[in-house]
N, CA, C and O atoms as a GROMACS GRO file, in nm:
protein
  476
    1MET      N    1  12.509  11.943  12.509
    1MET     CA    2  12.538  11.960  12.649
    1MET      C    3  12.528  12.108  12.688
    1MET      O    4  12.468  12.143  12.789
    2PHE      N    5  12.588  12.191  12.606
    2PHE     CA    6  12.585  12.334  12.635
    2PHE      C    7  12.479  12.404  12.553
    2PHE      O    8  12.490  12.524  12.528
    3GLY      N    9  12.376  12.332  12.510
    3GLY     CA   10  12.274  12.390  12.424
    3GLY      C   11  12.194  12.498  12.494
    3GLY      O   12  12.151  12.594  12.429
    4SER      N   13  12.174  12.485  12.622
    4SER     CA   14  12.094  12.584  12.693
    4SER      C   15  12.178  12.702  12.742
    4SER      O   16  12.125  12.802  12.790
    5LEU      N   17  12.310  12.690  12.731
    5LEU     CA   18  12.399  12.799  12.774
    5LEU      C   19  12.422  12.895  12.658
    5LEU      O   20  12.450  12.854  12.546
    6GLY      N   21  12.411  13.021  12.689
    6GLY     CA   22  12.440  13.122  12.588
    6GLY      C   23  12.587  13.161  12.592
    6GLY      O   24  12.664  13.107  12.672
    7GLY      N   25  12.626  13.252  12.507
    7GLY     CA   26  12.766  13.296  12.501
    7GLY      C   27  12.810  13.365  12.628
    7GLY      O   28  12.922  13.346  12.674
    8ALA      N   29  12.721  13.447  12.686
    8ALA     CA   30  12.757  13.520  12.808
    8ALA      C   31  12.776  13.424  12.926
    8ALA      O   32  12.869  13.441  13.005
    9GLU      N   33  12.689  13.325  12.938
    9GLU     CA   34  12.702  13.228  13.047
    9GLU      C   35  12.830  13.147  13.035
    9GLU      O   36  12.898  13.123  13.134
   10LEU      N   37  12.862  13.106  12.912
   10LEU     CA   38  12.984  13.028  12.888
   10LEU      C   39  13.109  13.111  12.921
   10LEU      O   40  13.203  13.058  12.980
   11ALA      N   41  13.111  13.237  12.883
   11ALA     CA   42  13.224  13.325  12.913
   11ALA      C   43  13.239  13.343  13.064
   11ALA      O   44  13.350  13.342  13.115
   12LEU      N   45  13.129  13.358  13.133
   12LEU     CA   46  13.133  13.374  13.278
   12LEU      C   47  13.191  13.249  13.344
   12LEU      O   48  13.270  13.260  13.438
   13LEU      N   49  13.153  13.130  13.296
   13LEU     CA   50  13.208  13.006  13.351
   13LEU      C   51  13.358  12.996  13.325
   13LEU      O   52  13.432  12.952  13.412
   14LEU      N   53  13.404  13.036  13.207
   14LEU     CA   54  13.548  13.031  13.177
   14LEU      C   55  13.627  13.127  13.266
   14LEU      O   56  13.734  13.092  13.315
   15VAL      N   57  13.576  13.247  13.288
   15VAL     CA   58  13.644  13.344  13.374
   15VAL      C   59  13.647  13.293  13.517
   15VAL      O   60  13.749  13.306  13.586
   16LEU      N   61  13.537  13.234  13.562
   16LEU     CA   62  13.531  13.180  13.698
   16LEU      C   63  13.632  13.065  13.715
   16LEU      O   64  13.700  13.058  13.817
   17ALA      N   65  13.640  12.976  13.615
   17ALA     CA   66  13.737  12.865  13.621
   17ALA      C   67  13.879  12.918  13.620
   17ALA      O   68  13.965  12.865  13.690
   18LEU      N   69  13.906  13.022  13.541
   18LEU     CA   70  14.039  13.081  13.535
   18LEU      C   71  14.077  13.140  13.671
   18LEU      O   72  14.192  13.127  13.715
   19LEU      N   73  13.984  13.204  13.737
   19LEU     CA   74  14.012  13.263  13.869
   19LEU      C   75  14.032  13.155  13.976
   19LEU      O   76  14.117  13.170  14.064
   20LEU      N   77  13.953  13.046  13.969
   20LEU     CA   78  13.962  12.942  14.071
   20LEU      C   79  14.088  12.856  14.056
   20LEU      O   80  14.156  12.826  14.154
   21PHE      N   81  14.118  12.816  13.933
   21PHE     CA   82  14.228  12.720  13.913
   21PHE      C   83  14.357  12.783  13.866
   21PHE      O   84  14.464  12.723  13.879
   22GLY      N   85  14.352  12.899  13.813
   22GLY     CA   86  14.472  12.966  13.766
   22GLY      C   87  14.503  12.927  13.622
   22GLY      O   88  14.452  12.828  13.569
   23PRO      N   89  14.588  13.008  13.558
   23PRO     CA   90  14.619  12.985  13.416
   23PRO      C   91  14.704  12.861  13.390
   23PRO      O   92  14.702  12.809  13.278
   24ARG      N   93  14.778  12.813  13.488
   24ARG     CA   94  14.864  12.696  13.464
   24ARG      C   95  14.785  12.566  13.469
   24ARG      O   96  14.812  12.474  13.391
   25LYS      N   97  14.688  12.556  13.559
   25LYS     CA   98  14.615  12.431  13.574
   25LYS      C   99  14.495  12.423  13.480
   25LYS      O  100  14.443  12.313  13.458
   26LEU      N  101  14.450  12.532  13.425
   26LEU     CA  102  14.331  12.531  13.340
   26LEU      C  103  14.345  12.442  13.217
   26LEU      O  104  14.252  12.368  13.187
   27PRO      N  105  14.458  12.445  13.142
   27PRO     CA  106  14.471  12.353  13.028
   27PRO      C  107  14.470  12.206  13.069
   27PRO      O  108  14.413  12.122  13.000
   28GLN      N  109  14.532  12.175  13.180
   28GLN     CA  110  14.534  12.037  13.230
   28GLN      C  111  14.392  11.993  13.268
   28GLN      O  112  14.351  11.882  13.235
   29ILE      N  113  14.320  12.078  13.334
   29ILE     CA  114  14.181  12.046  13.372
   29ILE      C  115  14.095  12.028  13.246
   29ILE      O  116  14.010  11.940  13.241
   30GLY      N  117  14.118  12.111  13.147
   30GLY     CA  118  14.044  12.100  13.020
   30GLY      C  119  14.070  11.966  12.952
   30GLY      O  120  13.977  11.901  12.904
   31ARG      N  121  14.198  11.925  12.948
   31ARG     CA  122  14.231  11.795  12.888
   31ARG      C  123  14.167  11.681  12.966
   31ARG      O  124  14.113  11.587  12.907
   32THR      N  125  14.172  11.690  13.099
   32THR     CA  126  14.113  11.586  13.183
   32THR      C  127  13.962  11.579  13.161
   32THR      O  128  13.906  11.470  13.149
   33LEU      N  129  13.897  11.694  13.156
   33LEU     CA  130  13.753  11.695  13.130
   33LEU      C  131  13.722  11.640  12.990
   33LEU      O  132  13.624  11.567  12.973
   34GLY      N  133  13.804  11.675  12.892
   34GLY     CA  134  13.783  11.624  12.756
   34GLY      C  135  13.797  11.472  12.750
   34GLY      O  136  13.716  11.404  12.687
   35LYS      N  137  13.901  11.419  12.817
   35LYS     CA  138  13.918  11.274  12.820
   35LYS      C  139  13.802  11.206  12.892
   35LYS      O  140  13.754  11.100  12.850
   36GLY      N  141  13.759  11.267  13.000
   36GLY     CA  142  13.646  11.210  13.076
   36GLY      C  143  13.518  11.208  12.993
   36GLY      O  144  13.446  11.108  12.992
   37LEU      N  145  13.490  11.317  12.925
   37LEU     CA  146  13.372  11.321  12.838
   37LEU      C  147  13.383  11.220  12.724
   37LEU      O  148  13.284  11.157  12.686
   38SER      N  149  13.503  11.208  12.670
   38SER     CA  150  13.525  11.112  12.562
   38SER      C  151  13.500  10.969  12.610
   38SER      O  152  13.434  10.890  12.542
   39GLU      N  153  13.552  10.936  12.727
   39GLU     CA  154  13.529  10.803  12.784
   39GLU      C  155  13.381  10.780  12.814
   39GLU      O  156  13.329  10.671  12.791
   40PHE      N  157  13.315  10.883  12.864
   40PHE     CA  158  13.172  10.871  12.892
   40PHE      C  159  13.093  10.845  12.764
   40PHE      O  160  13.005  10.760  12.761
   41ARG      N  161  13.124  10.917  12.659
   41ARG     CA  162  13.056  10.897  12.530
   41ARG      C  163  13.081  10.756  12.477
   41ARG      O  164  12.989  10.689  12.430
   42ARG      N  165  13.206  10.712  12.484
   42ARG     CA  166  13.241  10.579  12.436
   42ARG      C  167  13.166  10.471  12.516
   42ARG      O  168  13.112  10.376  12.459
   43ALA      N  169  13.163  10.488  12.649
   43ALA     CA  170  13.094  10.390  12.733
   43ALA      C  171  12.944  10.390  12.705
   43ALA      O  172  12.882  10.284  12.700
   44SER      N  173  12.885  10.508  12.686
   44SER     CA  174  12.741  10.513  12.658
   44SER      C  175  12.710  10.454  12.521
   44SER      O  176  12.608  10.388  12.504
   45ASN      N  177  12.798  10.477  12.422
   45ASN     CA  178  12.778  10.416  12.291
   45ASN      C  179  12.790  10.264  12.297
   45ASN      O  180  12.713  10.192  12.234
   46ASP      N  181  12.889  10.215  12.374
   46ASP     CA  182  12.903  10.070  12.391
   46ASP      C  183  12.782  10.011  12.461
   46ASP      O  184  12.734   9.904  12.423
   47PHE      N  185  12.732  10.080  12.563
   47PHE     CA  186  12.613  10.032  12.634
   47PHE      C  187  12.493  10.029  12.540
   47PHE      O  188  12.417   9.932  12.539
   48ARG      N  189  12.476  10.134  12.462
   48ARG     CA  190  12.364  10.140  12.368
   48ARG      C  191  12.374  10.028  12.264
   48ARG      O  192  12.274   9.964  12.232
   49ALA      N  193  12.494  10.004  12.213
   49ALA     CA  194  12.513   9.898  12.113
   49ALA      C  195  12.485   9.760  12.173
   49ALA      O  196  12.422   9.676  12.109
   50SER      N  197  12.533   9.737  12.296
   50SER     CA  198  12.508   9.607  12.358
   50SER      C  199  12.360   9.589  12.389
   50SER      O  200  12.307   9.479  12.376
   51LEU      N  201  12.294   9.696  12.429
   51LEU     CA  202  12.150   9.689  12.454
   51LEU      C  203  12.073   9.658  12.325
   51LEU      O  204  11.981   9.576  12.325
   52GLU      N  205  12.111   9.724  12.217
   52GLU     CA  206  12.046   9.697  12.088
   52GLU      C  207  12.072   9.554  12.042
   52GLU      O  208  11.983   9.489  11.987
   53ARG      N  209  12.194   9.503  12.064
   53ARG     CA  210  12.224   9.364  12.029
   53ARG      C  211  12.137   9.268  12.108
   53ARG      O  212  12.085   9.171  12.053
   54GLU      N  213  12.121   9.295  12.236
   54GLU     CA  214  12.038   9.209  12.320
   54GLU      C  215  11.893   9.210  12.275
   54GLU      O  216  11.828   9.106  12.270
   55VAL      N  217  11.843   9.327  12.241
   55VAL     CA  218  11.705   9.337  12.193
   55VAL      C  219  11.691   9.261  12.061
   55VAL      O  220  11.594   9.188  12.042
   56ASP      N  221  11.787   9.278  11.972
   56ASP     CA  222  11.784   9.203  11.845
   56ASP      C  223  11.794   9.054  11.870
   56ASP      O  224  11.725   8.975  11.804
   57LEU      N  225  11.879   9.013  11.963
   57LEU     CA  226  11.895   8.872  11.995
   57LEU      C  227  11.766   8.815  12.050
   57LEU      O  228  11.728   8.703  12.015
   58GLU      N  229  11.698   8.890  12.136
   58GLU     CA  230  11.570   8.844  12.190
   58GLU      C  231  11.465   8.830  12.080
   58GLU      O  232  11.387   8.735  12.080
   59SER      N  233  11.464   8.923  11.986
   59SER     CA  234  11.366   8.914  11.876
   59SER      C  235  11.398   8.794  11.787
   59SER      O  236  11.308   8.727  11.738
   60VAL      N  237  11.527   8.767  11.765
   60VAL     CA  238  11.566   8.651  11.685
   60VAL      C  239  11.526   8.523  11.757
   60VAL      O  240  11.479   8.428  11.694
   61LYS      N  241  11.546   8.519  11.889
   61LYS     CA  242  11.507   8.401  11.966
   61LYS      C  243  11.357   8.378  11.960
   61LYS      O  244  11.312   8.264  11.946
   62SER      N  245  11.279   8.485  11.969
   62SER     CA  246  11.133   8.469  11.964
   62SER      C  247  11.089   8.421  11.827
   62SER      O  248  10.999   8.337  11.817
   63VAL      N  249  11.151   8.471  11.721
   63VAL     CA  250  11.118   8.425  11.585
   63VAL      C  251  11.159   8.279  11.569
   63VAL      O  252  11.087   8.201  11.508
   64LYS      N  253  11.274   8.242  11.624
   64LYS     CA  254  11.321   8.104  11.617
   64LYS      C  255  11.223   8.011  11.688
   64LYS      O  256  11.190   7.904  11.637
   65ASN      N  257  11.175   8.053  11.806
   65ASN     CA  258  11.078   7.972  11.879
   65ASN      C  259  10.948   7.956  11.801
   65ASN      O  260  10.890   7.848  11.798
   66GLU      N  261  10.902   8.064  11.739
   66GLU     CA  262  10.780   8.056  11.659
   66GLU      C  263  10.798   7.961  11.541
   66GLU      O  264  10.709   7.882  11.511
   67VAL      N  265  10.913   7.969  11.476
   67VAL     CA  266  10.939   7.882  11.362
   67VAL      C  267  10.947   7.736  11.407
   67VAL      O  268  10.893   7.647  11.340
   68SER      N  269  11.015   7.710  11.518
   68SER     CA  270  11.026   7.572  11.564
   68SER      C  271  10.890   7.517  11.607
   68SER      O  272  10.863   7.399  11.586
   69GLN      N  273  10.804   7.601  11.666
   69GLN     CA  274  10.669   7.556  11.700
   69GLN      C  275  10.589   7.524  11.574
   69GLN      O  276  10.516   7.425  11.571
   70THR      N  277  10.604   7.605  11.472
   70THR     CA  278  10.533   7.581  11.346
   70THR      C  279  10.582   7.452  11.282
   70THR      O  280  10.503   7.374  11.230
   71VAL      N  281  10.713   7.430  11.285
   71VAL     CA  282  10.769   7.307  11.228
   71VAL      C  283  10.719   7.186  11.304
   71VAL      O  284  10.684   7.084  11.244
   72ASP      N  285  10.713   7.195  11.436
   72ASP     CA  286  10.661   7.084  11.517
   72ASP      C  287  10.515   7.056  11.483
   72ASP      O  288  10.475   6.940  11.473
   73GLU      N  289  10.435   7.162  11.466
   73GLU     CA  290  10.295   7.143  11.431
   73GLU      C  291  10.280   7.076  11.295
   73GLU      O  292  10.196   6.988  11.276
   74VAL      N  293  10.362   7.118  11.200
   74VAL     CA  294  10.358   7.058  11.066
   74VAL      C  295  10.398   6.911  11.073
   74VAL      O  296  10.337   6.827  11.007
   75ARG      N  297  10.499   6.880  11.152
   75ARG     CA  298  10.540   6.740  11.167
   75ARG      C  299  10.429   6.657  11.229
   75ARG      O  300  10.403   6.545  11.185
   76LYS      N  301  10.363   6.710  11.331
   76LYS     CA  302  10.253   6.638  11.395
   76LYS      C  303  10.140   6.613  11.296
   76LYS      O  304  10.084   6.504  11.291
   77LEU      N  305  10.107   6.715  11.216
   77LEU     CA  306  10.002   6.698  11.116
   77LEU      C  307  10.042   6.595  11.012
   77LEU      O  308   9.960   6.514  10.969
   78SER      N  309  10.167   6.597  10.973
   78SER     CA  310  10.215   6.501  10.874
   78SER      C  311  10.208   6.359  10.927
   78SER      O  312  10.166   6.267  10.856
   79VAL      N  313  10.248   6.340  11.053
   79VAL     CA  314  10.242   6.207  11.114
   79VAL      C  315  10.097   6.163  11.127
   79VAL      O  316  10.065   6.047  11.102
   80ALA      N  317  10.009   6.255  11.167
   80ALA     CA  318   9.868   6.221  11.182
   80ALA      C  319   9.807   6.181  11.048
   80ALA      O  320   9.731   6.085  11.041
   81ARG      N  321   9.841   6.252  10.943
   81ARG     CA  322   9.787   6.218  10.811
   81ARG      C  323   9.840   6.084  10.762
   81ARG      O  324   9.767   6.006  10.701
   82SER      N  325   9.968   6.057  10.788
   82SER     CA  326  10.024   5.930  10.740
   82SER      C  327   9.964   5.813  10.817
   82SER      O  328   9.941   5.707  10.759
   83THR      N  329   9.937   5.830  10.947
   83THR     CA  330   9.874   5.720  11.022
   83THR      C  331   9.729   5.705  10.980
   83THR      O  332   9.678   5.593  10.980
   84GLU      N  333   9.660   5.813  10.946
   84GLU     CA  334   9.522   5.804  10.897
   84GLU      C  335   9.517   5.728  10.766
   84GLU      O  336   9.432   5.641  10.747
   85SER      N  337   9.608   5.760  10.676
   85SER     CA  338   9.606   5.694  10.545
   85SER      C  339   9.645   5.547  10.556
   85SER      O  340   9.601   5.466  10.475
   86SER      N  341   9.728   5.511  10.654
   86SER     CA  342   9.765   5.371  10.669
   86SER      C  343   9.653   5.291  10.736
   86SER      O  344   9.647   5.169  10.719
   87ARG      N  345   9.564   5.356  10.810
   87ARG     CA  346   9.453   5.288  10.875
   87ARG      C  347   9.341   5.254  10.776
   87ARG      O  348   9.271   5.154  10.794
   88LYS      N  349   9.325   5.335  10.675
   88LYS     CA  350   9.219   5.311  10.577
   88LYS      C  351   9.253   5.188  10.495
   88LYS      O  352   9.369   5.166  10.460
   89ASP      N  353   9.149   5.105  10.464
   89ASP     CA  354   9.170   4.991  10.376
   89ASP      C  355   9.174   5.042  10.234
   89ASP      O  356   9.082   5.111  10.190
   90PRO      N  357   9.278   5.009  10.163
   90PRO     CA  358   9.283   5.056  10.024
   90PRO      C  359   9.177   4.983   9.943
   90PRO      O  360   9.152   4.865   9.964
   91GLU      N  361   9.115   5.055   9.851
   91GLU     CA  362   9.013   4.996   9.764
   91GLU      C  363   9.082   4.902   9.668
   91GLU      O  364   9.190   4.933   9.616
   92PRO      N  365   9.020   4.785   9.643
   92PRO     CA  366   9.083   4.694   9.548
   92PRO      C  367   9.081   4.756   9.409
   92PRO      O  368   8.984   4.819   9.367
   93GLU      N  369   9.190   4.735   9.340
   93GLU     CA  370   9.200   4.794   9.207
   93GLU      C  371   9.118   4.713   9.109
   93GLU      O  372   9.125   4.590   9.105
   94LYS      N  373   9.039   4.784   9.030
   94LYS     CA  374   8.957   4.719   8.929
   94LYS      C  375   9.040   4.712   8.802
   94LYS      O  376   9.113   4.804   8.768
   95PRO      N  377   9.026   4.598   8.730
   95PRO     CA  378   9.100   4.592   8.603
   95PRO      C  379   9.040   4.692   8.505
   95PRO      O  380   8.919   4.716   8.503
   96ALA      N  381   9.126   4.748   8.426
   96ALA     CA  382   9.082   4.848   8.329
   96ALA      C  383   8.999   4.780   8.221
   96ALA      O  384   9.042   4.683   8.160
   97GLU      N  385   8.880   4.834   8.200
   97GLU     CA  386   8.793   4.780   8.095
   97GLU      C  387   8.811   4.864   7.971
   97GLU      O  388   8.808   4.987   7.977
   98PRO      N  389   8.831   4.799   7.858
   98PRO     CA  390   8.846   4.878   7.736
   98PRO      C  391   8.712   4.943   7.701
   98PRO      O  392   8.606   4.881   7.715
   99SER      N  393   8.719   5.066   7.657
   99SER     CA  394   8.596   5.137   7.626
   99SER      C  395   8.540   5.092   7.491
   99SER      O  396   8.418   5.091   7.472
  100GLU      N  397   8.624   5.056   7.399
  100GLU     CA  398   8.580   5.007   7.268
  100GLU      C  399   8.662   4.884   7.233
  100GLU      O  400   8.779   4.874   7.271
  101PRO      N  401   8.602   4.790   7.162
  101PRO     CA  402   8.681   4.672   7.124
  101PRO      C  403   8.790   4.711   7.026
  101PRO      O  404   8.774   4.803   6.945
  102ALA      N  405   8.901   4.640   7.034
  102ALA     CA  406   9.014   4.669   6.946
  102ALA      C  407   8.978   4.630   6.803
  102ALA      O  408   8.906   4.532   6.781
  103GLU      N  409   9.028   4.707   6.706
  103GLU     CA  410   9.000   4.677   6.565
  103GLU      C  411   9.087   4.560   6.522
  103GLU      O  412   9.202   4.548   6.564
  104PRO      N  413   9.033   4.475   6.437
  104PRO     CA  414   9.115   4.363   6.388
  104PRO      C  415   9.228   4.414   6.299
  104PRO      O  416   9.214   4.517   6.233
  105ALA      N  417   9.337   4.340   6.298
  105ALA     CA  418   9.452   4.380   6.217
  105ALA      C  419   9.415   4.367   6.070
  105ALA      O  420   9.341   4.277   6.030
  106SER      N  421   9.466   4.457   5.991
  106SER     CA  422   9.433   4.452   5.847
  106SER      C  423   9.511   4.340   5.780
  106SER      O  424   9.626   4.311   5.816
  107THR      N  425   9.449   4.281   5.688
  107THR     CA  426   9.514   4.173   5.614
  107THR      C  427   9.538   4.217   5.472
  107THR      O  428   9.457   4.288   5.412
  108GLY      N  429   9.649   4.175   5.420
  108GLY     CA  430   9.684   4.209   5.282
  108GLY      C  431   9.622   4.110   5.184
  108GLY      O  432   9.546   4.023   5.224
  109PRO      N  433   9.654   4.122   5.054
  109PRO     CA  434   9.597   4.033   4.954
  109PRO      C  435   9.645   3.890   4.971
  109PRO      O  436   9.574   3.797   4.931
  110GLU      N  437   9.763   3.869   5.029
  110GLU     CA  438   9.811   3.731   5.046
  110GLU      C  439   9.765   3.672   5.177
  110GLU      O  440   9.792   3.555   5.203
  111GLY      N  441   9.698   3.748   5.261
  111GLY     CA  442   9.650   3.695   5.388
  111GLY      C  443   9.748   3.709   5.500
  111GLY      O  444   9.725   3.656   5.608
  112ASP      N  445   9.857   3.780   5.477
  112ASP     CA  446   9.956   3.801   5.586
  112ASP      C  447   9.904   3.915   5.674
  112ASP      O  448   9.855   4.017   5.626
  113VAL      N  449   9.916   3.894   5.798
  113VAL     CA  450   9.864   3.992   5.892
  113VAL      C  451   9.975   4.091   5.926
  113VAL      O  452  10.084   4.050   5.965
  114GLY      N  453   9.948   4.221   5.910
  114GLY     CA  454  10.036   4.326   5.956
  114GLY      C  455  10.165   4.341   5.884
  114GLY      O  456  10.245   4.424   5.928
  115GLU      N  457  10.196   4.268   5.775
  115GLU     CA  458  10.323   4.286   5.705
  115GLU      C  459  10.302   4.378   5.587
  115GLU      O  460  10.199   4.370   5.520
  116PRO      N  461  10.394   4.464   5.560
  116PRO     CA  462  10.377   4.554   5.445
  116PRO      C  463  10.393   4.478   5.315
  116PRO      O  464  10.467   4.380   5.306
  117ARG      N  465  10.322   4.524   5.215
  117ARG     CA  466  10.330   4.461   5.082
  117ARG      C  467  10.442   4.522   5.003
  117ARG      O  468  10.470   4.642   5.016
  118ASP      N  469  10.508   4.441   4.922
  118ASP     CA  470  10.608   4.492   4.828
  118ASP      C  471  10.537   4.518   4.696
  118ASP      O  472  10.462   4.433   4.648
  119SER      N  473  10.558   4.632   4.638
  119SER     CA  474  10.492   4.662   4.514
  119SER      C  475  10.584   4.647   4.398
  119SER      O  476  10.543   4.669   4.284
   0.00000   0.00000   0.00000
């Protein structure tokens, strides 16, 4: 606030205020100005914070809308694919053909099929 004021300018303002208001009222005026500046800073910080919240809220809403549109598109595609697949006639299933004939079961010396021999 006083960045552009030098030491000489600031001293001149203090002397001028002392002459205008007197030594008794100057501390009271200083406190009042300090409280006013404090309230102004607090109000500007609150305004800035609420503005930032609103901007963040708007960005969240736009992202939410984009996501919901994408979800709707995916649902539409899913429904379209499921109706397409239900419209097609399924091909009849062919029975599995063995690629090679099965080997005959081995027979033991007594002619029993598949039983282990006792030795």
